[in-house]
N, CA, C and O atoms as CSV, one atom per row, in Angstrom:
chain,resi,resn,atom,element,x,y,z
A,1,MET,N,N,104.884,20.669,-47.341
A,1,MET,CA,C,104.496,19.342,-47.596
A,1,MET,C,C,103.474,18.881,-46.413
A,1,MET,O,O,103.770,19.039,-45.229
A,2,LYS,N,N,102.409,18.376,-46.780
A,2,LYS,CA,C,101.484,17.874,-45.847
A,2,LYS,C,C,101.815,16.447,-45.450
A,2,LYS,O,O,102.331,15.658,-46.241
A,3,TRP,N,N,101.498,16.140,-44.191
A,3,TRP,CA,C,101.899,14.786,-43.659
A,3,TRP,C,C,100.547,14.289,-43.086
A,3,TRP,O,O,99.899,15.004,-42.322
A,4,ASN,N,N,100.132,13.075,-43.457
A,4,ASN,CA,C,98.918,12.431,-42.874
A,4,ASN,C,C,99.425,11.330,-42.042
A,4,ASN,O,O,100.241,10.512,-42.466
A,5,ALA,N,N,98.870,11.314,-40.697
A,5,ALA,CA,C,99.190,10.333,-39.773
A,5,ALA,C,C,98.861,8.961,-40.201
A,5,ALA,O,O,99.429,7.974,-39.734
A,6,ARG,N,N,97.958,8.915,-41.076
A,6,ARG,CA,C,97.499,7.554,-41.533
A,6,ARG,C,C,98.247,7.074,-42.786
A,6,ARG,O,O,98.044,5.962,-43.274
A,7,SER,N,N,99.066,7.907,-43.253
A,7,SER,CA,C,99.788,7.532,-44.583
A,7,SER,C,C,100.768,6.501,-44.179
A,7,SER,O,O,101.158,6.402,-43.015
A,8,LYS,N,N,101.188,5.690,-45.192
A,8,LYS,CA,C,102.136,4.652,-44.954
A,8,LYS,C,C,103.660,5.193,-45.270
A,8,LYS,O,O,103.839,5.920,-46.247
A,9,CYS,N,N,104.575,4.877,-44.547
A,9,CYS,CA,C,105.931,5.200,-44.795
A,9,CYS,C,C,106.481,4.263,-45.760
A,9,CYS,O,O,105.998,3.145,-45.939
A,10,GLN,N,N,107.502,4.723,-46.389
A,10,GLN,CA,C,108.312,3.830,-47.296
A,10,GLN,C,C,109.393,3.174,-46.571
A,10,GLN,O,O,110.204,3.851,-45.939
A,11,LYS,N,N,109.459,1.935,-46.617
A,11,LYS,CA,C,110.456,1.158,-45.840
A,11,LYS,C,C,111.635,0.931,-46.777
A,11,LYS,O,O,111.475,0.384,-47.868
A,12,GLU,N,N,112.836,1.360,-46.337
A,12,GLU,CA,C,113.964,1.350,-47.226
A,12,GLU,C,C,114.976,0.302,-46.737
A,12,GLU,O,O,115.999,0.068,-47.380
A,13,GLY,N,N,114.667,-0.338,-45.560
A,13,GLY,CA,C,115.663,-1.423,-45.202
A,13,GLY,C,C,116.869,-0.836,-44.414
A,13,GLY,O,O,117.804,-1.567,-44.084
A,14,LYS,N,N,116.841,0.515,-44.110
A,14,LYS,CA,C,117.976,1.141,-43.410
A,14,LYS,C,C,117.646,1.066,-41.915
A,14,LYS,O,O,116.510,1.015,-41.445
A,15,GLY,N,N,118.797,1.065,-41.238
A,15,GLY,CA,C,118.794,1.034,-39.736
A,15,GLY,C,C,119.903,0.326,-39.204
A,15,GLY,O,O,120.756,-0.170,-39.939
A,16,ALA,N,N,119.943,0.242,-37.792
A,16,ALA,CA,C,121.028,-0.392,-37.104
A,16,ALA,C,C,120.415,-1.098,-35.875
A,16,ALA,O,O,119.392,-0.690,-35.327
A,17,ARG,N,N,121.031,-2.059,-35.526
A,17,ARG,CA,C,120.673,-2.886,-34.232
A,17,ARG,C,C,121.978,-2.982,-33.359
A,17,ARG,O,O,123.100,-3.011,-33.863
A,18,ASP,N,N,121.752,-3.026,-32.105
A,18,ASP,CA,C,122.797,-3.186,-31.068
A,18,ASP,C,C,123.846,-2.069,-31.129
A,18,ASP,O,O,125.050,-2.322,-31.072
A,19,VAL,N,N,123.361,-0.835,-31.245
A,19,VAL,CA,C,124.191,0.329,-31.140
A,19,VAL,C,C,123.972,1.103,-29.930
A,19,VAL,O,O,122.903,0.974,-29.332
A,20,VAL,N,N,124.864,1.888,-29.509
A,20,VAL,CA,C,124.670,2.816,-28.294
A,20,VAL,C,C,124.003,4.114,-28.806
A,20,VAL,O,O,124.404,4.703,-29.810
A,21,LEU,N,N,123.002,4.505,-28.084
A,21,LEU,CA,C,122.354,5.708,-28.378
A,21,LEU,C,C,122.447,6.719,-27.133
A,21,LEU,O,O,122.346,6.296,-25.982
A,22,GLU,N,N,122.637,8.024,-27.413
A,22,GLU,CA,C,122.539,8.967,-26.349
A,22,GLU,C,C,121.668,10.122,-26.750
A,22,GLU,O,O,121.831,10.769,-27.785
A,23,PHE,N,N,120.700,10.341,-25.824
A,23,PHE,CA,C,119.836,11.458,-25.980
A,23,PHE,C,C,119.204,11.845,-24.690
A,23,PHE,O,O,118.965,10.997,-23.831
A,24,GLY,N,N,118.916,13.162,-24.527
A,24,GLY,CA,C,118.311,13.658,-23.260
A,24,GLY,C,C,119.295,13.418,-22.158
A,24,GLY,O,O,118.878,13.230,-21.015
A,25,GLY,N,N,120.606,13.411,-22.436
A,25,GLY,CA,C,121.670,13.234,-21.331
A,25,GLY,C,C,121.703,11.703,-20.819
A,25,GLY,O,O,122.346,11.428,-19.806
A,26,VAL,N,N,121.080,10.824,-21.455
A,26,VAL,CA,C,121.015,9.475,-21.048
A,26,VAL,C,C,121.742,8.624,-22.150
A,26,VAL,O,O,121.594,8.819,-23.356
A,27,ARG,N,N,122.520,7.685,-21.611
A,27,ARG,CA,C,123.158,6.763,-22.520
A,27,ARG,C,C,122.451,5.403,-22.565
A,27,ARG,O,O,122.440,4.746,-21.524
A,28,TRP,N,N,121.878,4.926,-23.632
A,28,TRP,CA,C,121.163,3.791,-23.860
A,28,TRP,C,C,122.056,2.755,-24.631
A,28,TRP,O,O,122.418,2.909,-25.797
A,29,GLU,N,N,122.383,1.620,-23.792
A,29,GLU,CA,C,123.207,0.608,-24.309
A,29,GLU,C,C,122.502,-0.616,-24.688
A,29,GLU,O,O,121.508,-0.917,-24.027
A,30,PRO,N,N,122.894,-1.416,-25.719
A,30,PRO,CA,C,122.268,-2.665,-25.984
A,30,PRO,C,C,122.050,-3.516,-24.719
A,30,PRO,O,O,122.968,-3.638,-23.907
A,31,GLY,N,N,120.891,-4.090,-24.539
A,31,GLY,CA,C,120.712,-4.969,-23.325
A,31,GLY,C,C,120.271,-4.181,-22.097
A,31,GLY,O,O,120.084,-4.784,-21.040
A,32,ALA,N,N,120.099,-2.889,-22.184
A,32,ALA,CA,C,119.749,-2.138,-21.034
A,32,ALA,C,C,118.226,-2.415,-20.602
A,32,ALA,O,O,117.383,-2.732,-21.442
A,33,TYR,N,N,117.949,-2.282,-19.328
A,33,TYR,CA,C,116.645,-2.338,-18.842
A,33,TYR,C,C,116.104,-0.992,-18.642
A,33,TYR,O,O,116.738,-0.165,-17.987
A,34,VAL,N,N,114.924,-0.717,-19.189
A,34,VAL,CA,C,114.340,0.685,-19.024
A,34,VAL,C,C,113.048,0.433,-18.234
A,34,VAL,O,O,112.257,-0.477,-18.483
A,35,TYR,N,N,112.916,1.375,-17.215
A,35,TYR,CA,C,111.795,1.427,-16.455
A,35,TYR,C,C,111.198,2.750,-16.438
A,35,TYR,O,O,111.946,3.716,-16.290
A,36,ALA,N,N,109.886,2.926,-16.576
A,36,ALA,CA,C,109.299,4.268,-16.797
A,36,ALA,C,C,107.917,4.373,-16.053
A,36,ALA,O,O,107.125,3.432,-16.002
A,37,ASP,N,N,107.726,5.460,-15.546
A,37,ASP,CA,C,106.270,5.806,-14.997
A,37,ASP,C,C,106.035,7.306,-15.191
A,37,ASP,O,O,106.762,8.008,-15.894
A,38,ALA,N,N,104.970,7.744,-14.519
A,38,ALA,CA,C,104.654,9.171,-14.707
A,38,ALA,C,C,105.653,10.048,-14.112
A,38,ALA,O,O,105.650,11.229,-14.459
A,39,ASP,N,N,106.534,9.622,-13.238
A,39,ASP,CA,C,107.538,10.430,-12.570
A,39,ASP,C,C,108.990,10.426,-13.184
A,39,ASP,O,O,109.879,11.201,-12.831
A,40,GLY,N,N,109.104,9.509,-14.093
A,40,GLY,CA,C,110.420,9.580,-14.735
A,40,GLY,C,C,110.804,8.249,-15.466
A,40,GLY,O,O,109.967,7.388,-15.738
A,41,VAL,N,N,112.124,8.151,-15.758
A,41,VAL,CA,C,112.556,7.031,-16.531
A,41,VAL,C,C,113.892,6.675,-15.912
A,41,VAL,O,O,114.680,7.550,-15.553
A,42,VAL,N,N,114.150,5.323,-15.787
A,42,VAL,CA,C,115.394,4.822,-15.235
A,42,VAL,C,C,115.891,3.838,-16.266
A,42,VAL,O,O,115.164,2.979,-16.765
A,43,VAL,N,N,117.254,4.018,-16.579
A,43,VAL,CA,C,117.927,3.049,-17.576
A,43,VAL,C,C,118.986,2.289,-16.683
A,43,VAL,O,O,119.850,2.941,-16.097
A,44,ALA,N,N,118.928,0.953,-16.580
A,44,ALA,CA,C,119.805,0.257,-15.748
A,44,ALA,C,C,120.519,-0.860,-16.660
A,44,ALA,O,O,120.055,-1.311,-17.707
A,45,ARG,N,N,121.752,-1.223,-16.052
A,45,ARG,CA,C,122.469,-2.294,-16.791
A,45,ARG,C,C,122.001,-3.715,-16.319
A,45,ARG,O,O,122.293,-4.704,-16.992
A,46,GLU,N,N,121.260,-3.816,-15.140
A,46,GLU,CA,C,120.800,-5.034,-14.691
A,46,GLU,C,C,119.207,-4.937,-14.412
A,46,GLU,O,O,118.622,-3.866,-14.255
A,47,ASP,N,N,118.653,-6.082,-14.378
A,47,ASP,CA,C,117.254,-6.201,-14.127
A,47,ASP,C,C,117.011,-5.756,-12.635
A,47,ASP,O,O,117.529,-6.394,-11.719
A,48,LEU,N,N,116.248,-4.697,-12.409
A,48,LEU,CA,C,116.000,-4.193,-11.166
A,48,LEU,C,C,114.689,-4.662,-10.526
A,48,LEU,O,O,114.436,-4.460,-9.338
A,49,SER,N,N,113.862,-5.302,-11.378
A,49,SER,CA,C,112.467,-5.788,-10.905
A,49,SER,C,C,112.628,-6.912,-9.871
A,49,SER,O,O,111.775,-7.015,-8.990
A,50,ALA,N,N,113.629,-7.733,-9.918
A,50,ALA,CA,C,113.908,-8.701,-8.908
A,50,ALA,C,C,114.369,-8.189,-7.564
A,50,ALA,O,O,114.210,-8.835,-6.529
A,51,LYS,N,N,114.942,-7.016,-7.620
A,51,LYS,CA,C,115.464,-6.407,-6.318
A,51,LYS,C,C,114.363,-6.068,-5.336
A,51,LYS,O,O,114.592,-6.090,-4.126
A,52,ASN,N,N,113.163,-5.751,-5.831
A,52,ASN,CA,C,112.022,-5.389,-4.960
A,52,ASN,C,C,111.229,-6.625,-4.440
A,52,ASN,O,O,110.390,-6.457,-3.554
A,53,GLY,N,N,111.456,-7.805,-4.938
A,53,GLY,CA,C,110.911,-8.949,-4.480
A,53,GLY,C,C,109.481,-8.868,-4.563
A,53,GLY,O,O,108.786,-9.815,-4.193
């Protein structure tokens, strides 16, 4: 089957919100703060941006 990046997907209304995910050895919980740059990714339970002032 060929897949075209410009093709439209069919929306079936399936999915979930506010669920815990785990992949890459990292647990992502609803409400988590995610910070990323070229060096890596940090997932935190609280807003770390205010800590650096």
